[in-house]
N, C-alpha and C positions, 0 to 999 in steps of 0.2 A: 331810534332805539336807545334804550338806557340799560346799562348793566350795573348792578349793585355788587360790590366786592367786599367780602368780609375778611379782613386781614391785610395789613400793609407791610408784609414781609417782602422778600425779593420776588416771590411768585405773584402776589397781588399787585404790587406796584409795576412790575414789568408787564403784566397782563393789561393793567389799566392803560399804560403808555401805548402799547401796541394796538389796543382797541381804539383809543382816541385818534391815533394816526389814520385809522380807517373811517373816521367820522362818526364813531359810536360814543354816546355820552357815558361818562363813568362817574360813579360815586364810590369812594373807598372808606370803609369804617374800620378803625383799629382800636382794640381795647386798651392798649398801652398808651403812655403819653408821648411815644415817639415811634418812628418807623423801624423796620428791620427784622423783628423777631430775633432768632439766633444769629442771623447775618447782620448784626449791628455792631457798633463800636462804642464802648464805654470810655468817656473822656474825663480826665481829672488832672489838674495842675500841669497842663502841657503834655500829658501822656495819653496815648490811645491804646485800648485793648479790645481785640475781637473776642467773641465767645468761642474760643478755640480757633484752630487754623482754618482759613477758608482760601481755596485756590481755584482758579479757572484752568482746567486742563481738558481740552476738547479739540477734536479735528473737525468740528461742525462749523462750516463757514458762516452760516446764518447767525450762530451764537457769537462768533468772533466779530462779525459786522455790527451786531447789536451793541456789544461792549465798547467797541471803538466809537460808535456813534454817540453813545450815552456818556462815556467817561472822557473821551478826548485825550488830552495830554496827561490826565490822571491815571491812565492805564499803563501799568508797568510790567516788564518782563523780569522775573526773579529766578536766579539760579538756585535750585533747591538742595538743602542739606538736611536730612532726616536721620534720626538715630533710634535704636532700641537700647534701653539701659538694662543690661543683663549681666548677672553675676559680678556686680561691682564695676562694670565698664560701660561706657556709651559706645555702642557699635554702630558705625555708619550703616544706613539702610537705603538702598539695596546693599546687602552684606558684601564685605571683602573677605574672601575665604581665609586669608592669613589672620585677619582680625578675629574671626570666629574661632579658629583653632587656638589662638592665644588665650581667648576668654574661656572657652569650654575645656580646653585641654585635649590632647590627641586621642585619648581613649573614648571620651564622651562624643567627640566629633566623629570618630570612626563608627561608633554605634549608631549615631543618627544617620550617617551615610548608608550604612548597611541596611538599616530599617527602611530607608527611602527606596533602596533598590529592590527590597523584598516586598514592599507594600502592595504592589499590584497583584502579587501571587497570594496574598493573605486576606484579601477583601472578601467579606461574607456578604454576597449580594442579596441574601435572603433576610438579613438583619433589618430591623426597623431603623430608618435613618434618623439621626438627630445630630446636633452639633458635635457631641463627643465622639459618637461612632464614626461619623464622616471624617473627622480630623485624625483620629487614631488610624483609620484605614488608609488615609492618604498621606500621612506624614510620619506614622509610626508612634508607638507608645511613649518613647523617651521624649521626643519633641513636644508631644501633648502634655506630658507630666511636668516638664520644666518650663513651658511657655504658654501654650494655648489654654490649658485648663486654668491655671492661676489667673491669667489675664482676663479670661472670660467671666469667671466668678466675680472678679473685682469690678468689672465694668457693668455687668448686667444684674448682679445681685441674686442670681439664681444658679442652680446646678446646670452645667452644659448639656446634660441629658434631656433637660426640659425645653431647650431651645430648638427651633425648627432648623432643619438642615439648610434652608435658604439663608440663614444667618452666616453659616460657614461659606457657602458658595458665593455670596455677595461681598462679604467682608474680607475674605482671603482671596487674593487676586490670582493665585496659581493653584494648580490641581494637586501638586505633590512637592515634596522637598527636592526631588530630582528635577522637576520642571523649574522650580525656583532657581536652582543652581544654573541650569541652562540659560534661562532668561536673564539672570544676573550677569553672567559672563558675556552674553550678547549685548546687554545694555552697557556694560563697562568698557568692552573692547571694540565693539562694532557700532556703538552709538544708537542701538535700536531702542525705540520707545513704544510703550503699549497704551492704546487708547480704548481698546475694546472694553476693558473693565474700568469704570469710572473711579474706583477706589485703589487702583494700582499705584505703587510708588515708583514704578519703572519708567520715570520720565525725568528729564534733566532740568526742566524749568517749568514755571507756571506763570499765569497772568494774575496780577493783583492790582489794587487800587490805592493810589496815594492817600495817606492819612487814614487808612483802614477801610475794611469792607463796608462799613456804614456809609462811606462816601458814595458808594454806588446807589444806596437808597436815597441819599440826598439829591443826587443827580436825577434819579428817576422821579422823585417827588416834584422837583422843580419843573421838569418837562411835563409832568401830568398837569400841574397847575397852569403852565404856559399854554397848554392846549385846551384849557377850559374845564379840566377835570376837578373834582372835589375830593379832598383828603381830610377826614375828621378823626380826631384822636379822643381817647377816653370814652369810647363808644363800645361798652361791653355788651355783647349779645345776651339777651335774656330768653328770647323765644323766636321760633320761626313758625309763622302761621301758614296753613295749607288750605287750599280750596280745590278739592278734587285732586287732579293730577298736577296742580301747579302750586308753587310757593308764592303766596300772595302778599305777605307782609313780614317785615323784620321788626322785632320789638327789642329795645335796648333798656338796660337797667335804669337809665335816667328818665324813663317814661316815654321817650320818643318812639313813634311808630311810623315806619317808612313803607309806602305801598307803591310808589311811582317808579317801578322798574319792570323790564321785560325778562331779564335774566338775573339770576343770583349765582355768584361764584363764591365759594367759601374755602378758605385754607385753615379753618378752625379744626381742632381734633375730631377725627371721624366719629369716635364713640359719642361725644357730646352732641354733635350735630344729629346723629341718628336717633339719639334719645329724644331730641326735640321734634323731629319730623315724623317718626313712626308713632302710630297710635299706641296708647297705653296697653291695649289688648293685643297688640301685634307681637307674636312670639319671637320675632326677629330682634326685638328690643333687648332680649336677654343676652344676645351675643355681644353687646357693647361692654359687658363686664369681663369679657375674655380678651380684651385688647389693652393691656396695661402699658403705661409709658414709664421711662426711666428718668428720674430727675437728675439734675446736675448742679453742683455748687462750683462757682468760679471764684478763685482768689486772685486778685489783680495786684501784683507786687510792683512797687516803684523802688528803684535802686540807683544809687549814685555810683555807677560804674559803666565803662564803655560797652561791656557785654558780660554775661555770666557764663553760659555754655557756648559751644561752637555751632549749634544747630538751630534751624528754624523751629522744629518741634521734636520732642523726644517722648517715646513711649516707655512706661514703667510697669512691667508685669509683676514685680515683686509684691507679695501681699503685705509686707511690713511697711511699705510706703503708702501713705494715705491717698495720694493722687495717682492717676493713671496716665496723664499726659501733661506736658508743659509746652508752651509756645512763647518764644522770645522775639518780640516784634522789631527789635532794632535790626535784625538780619534781613528784614523785608525791604529795607531801603525806602521806606514809605513815610518818613518824617513823623514817627509816632512816639518820640521821646525828646526832651530837651537835650542839648549838646552835653556829651559826657555822661548821659544817663541811659538806663535801659528799663524796659518793663517786661514782666513775665506773667502769663496767665497759667494758673494751675487748675486742672479739672479734677473734681472729686465726685464720683458717682454716688448718689444717695437719693432715696425717695422721701417725700414728706412723711413725717412720723417716725423715721428711723433715727437711731442714736446720732449718727453723723449729721443728719439734717438739722437736728435740734442742738448741736454743739455750738457754743458761743462763737461769734465771729472772730474774736481775738485769739481764741484757742486754735481754731482752724488755721488762721493765718500763721500763727507761731509754729504749728506743726510743719507747714510748708517751708517756712524760713529755716527751721532747725534742720530739715533734711538737706536743703541746698548748702547750708553751712557744713554739714557732715560730709557732703560730697566734695567739699573744697571749692565750690563754684561761687560762694557768696560769703562776704564778711558781714557779721551782724551790724557793725557800725555804718555800713553802706546802705542799710534799709532806710528808705524815706517814708514808707507807709504802705498800707495794703487795704483794699476794699473787698468785701465779700458779697456776692450776689447769688441768689438761688433761682433756678428755673425748674418748675415742677414737671413740665412736659417737654423734655429735651429730645429724647429718642424713643421711638416705638420699640418695645421689647417683643421680639418675634418668637413667642412661645409656640411650640409644636401645634400645627393646625391653624396658625394665625392667618395664613393666606386664604383658606376657605372661609374663615370667619369674616375677614376684612372684605373679600370679594363679595360675600353674601350681603354685607351691609351696603357696599357700593352699588350692587345690583338693586337692592331695595330703594336706595336713593335715586337710582336712575329711572324709577317709575315716575318721578317728578320731571315733567318735560321742560322745565325752565331752570333747573337747578344743576350746578356742577360743583363737585368737590375736588380740590387740587392740593398740591404741595405735600411735604413730608407728613405733617399731621393729618391733612385732609384725606390722604390715601393710605395712611398707616404703612408707608413704605420708607425704606432708608434712602431717601433721595439726597444727593448732594447739591450744591448750588448750581453746578452745570445743568443737571437734570431739571431743576426747578425752572431755569430760564428756558430750556428747550421745551418744557411743558407749556410755558406761557406762550411761546411762539406758535406751537401747534394748536392750542386751545383758542387763541385769538383768531387764527385762520379759520378754524371750524365755526366759531360763533359768527364771524363776519360773513361766512358763506351760508349761514342759516342751516347748518347741519342739524338734523333731528336726532342723529345718533353718532357718537364718536366712540369707536371701539379700538381698544388697545390690543395689538396682536403680538405674536411672538417674534417678530422681526423688529425690535424696538430701538428707538434712539435715546429715550430717557428712562425707560422702565426695564432696560435690558439686564440690569443687575438682578432683577427679581423674576424675570420670565426665563424659565429654564431653556437654554439653547440660544439666546441671542438678543439682538437689538430690535426694538419694536417701533411701530409708527401707527398713524391713524389709518383706519381701514379706508381704502380708496372707493369702496362702493356704498358708503353710507348715504342714504337717500336725503335729498334736500328737503327743507321744510320752510314754512312761512316764517318770516322774521318774528322773533318773540317766542320761539319754541325750540328748545334743545334738550337732548338727553345725553348724558355721558354714562357709558357702561364699560366697566373694566372687565376684560375677558382674559382668562389665563390661556 
């Protein structure tokens, strides 16, 4: 049996490794000149920069065993410090109540607490849910106006009323300000940690990889090659050919055509794949236009200083600040900067064609430098240099109704009995790196077992942030099939 994998990100490489361990031949094709996707590390002059913070936080023993097996001594445990920059101060997150009161003042703090207590009584359950209505109802209008609204517009570039309520439920790890206070106190004084929501910050530490998250991809690629797998770069997919209910060929922009595979697994963006596989007269093709992605600009700053801020990463909701998050890698203890130096990644949300996207690199870098100088965290004379990188398909934008649209496309692709779409882009889901690895573990098991159908249910392990009500897994009653035939169907 042979599996062709499109995409050498963490999902594709880990899936390839797990399949090879089961004696299944693997060929991996990647459009970029290197592995990793967003989970890669940019290196320059002895500095390493990830594309934003990546952390492993899971109570899944299979995931931990895989990381230990692949990374060995390069797997590190890191004590986490995160902050929200709010009203001129960096507030540790999870919040310390005294810190919040000092920043917001007693009157504003009291209003937020009062609204939190009254929120359950004011919820209009007949209202059409969206990001704004859900957040106002669960946290009150004041906290929405001073934090959630500005930050959401800044990150996604759309009005919060147009975002699906799933964005709020998946990205905000608590149900109300009152619940946040209770969980924060339990976290700080009782040591309680939360693993149910993969995006929760209520954990004391996380696992990381020495020399940057890209090192994980290096370890995975090495093991794939050692087991006889093939990884090929600069292989940009041009087309997918179909023969009835099967995908029969991959065509690449360099003219190569690949046909010798039993299964094809893709982590390429779902809309692009659907456009290639669904016939031109298929009305479902129109749905691909309703699944936009948010682009991201990364400014990687190198500085001659032991550290700049005190935190691993910091969120910046203020509209006046061009970036929405920074990550300082010296705090990870992962040997990502020369001695006496530090590196910071600035994230700027923008789409191709927008003014920010087209702004010159030097101007974007200077705006980031100027803001850190203004905050008192950086001296201009300590700047060694900066690099600017643009990623057009960084995050799926979950516009209202996206779930039905994405599930409809996944259902359409599930009609191809040897094709599987996976990963953040492939499922149009906001998966983090834990969920991508868990996905690979489950999909590898299903392919090796010859599953004809893999169904995601509402009791999920890696899709739980998107299925209302919980954690999900593979359906236990999926019928077996002959090797060479598999269908993946996502069910809500």
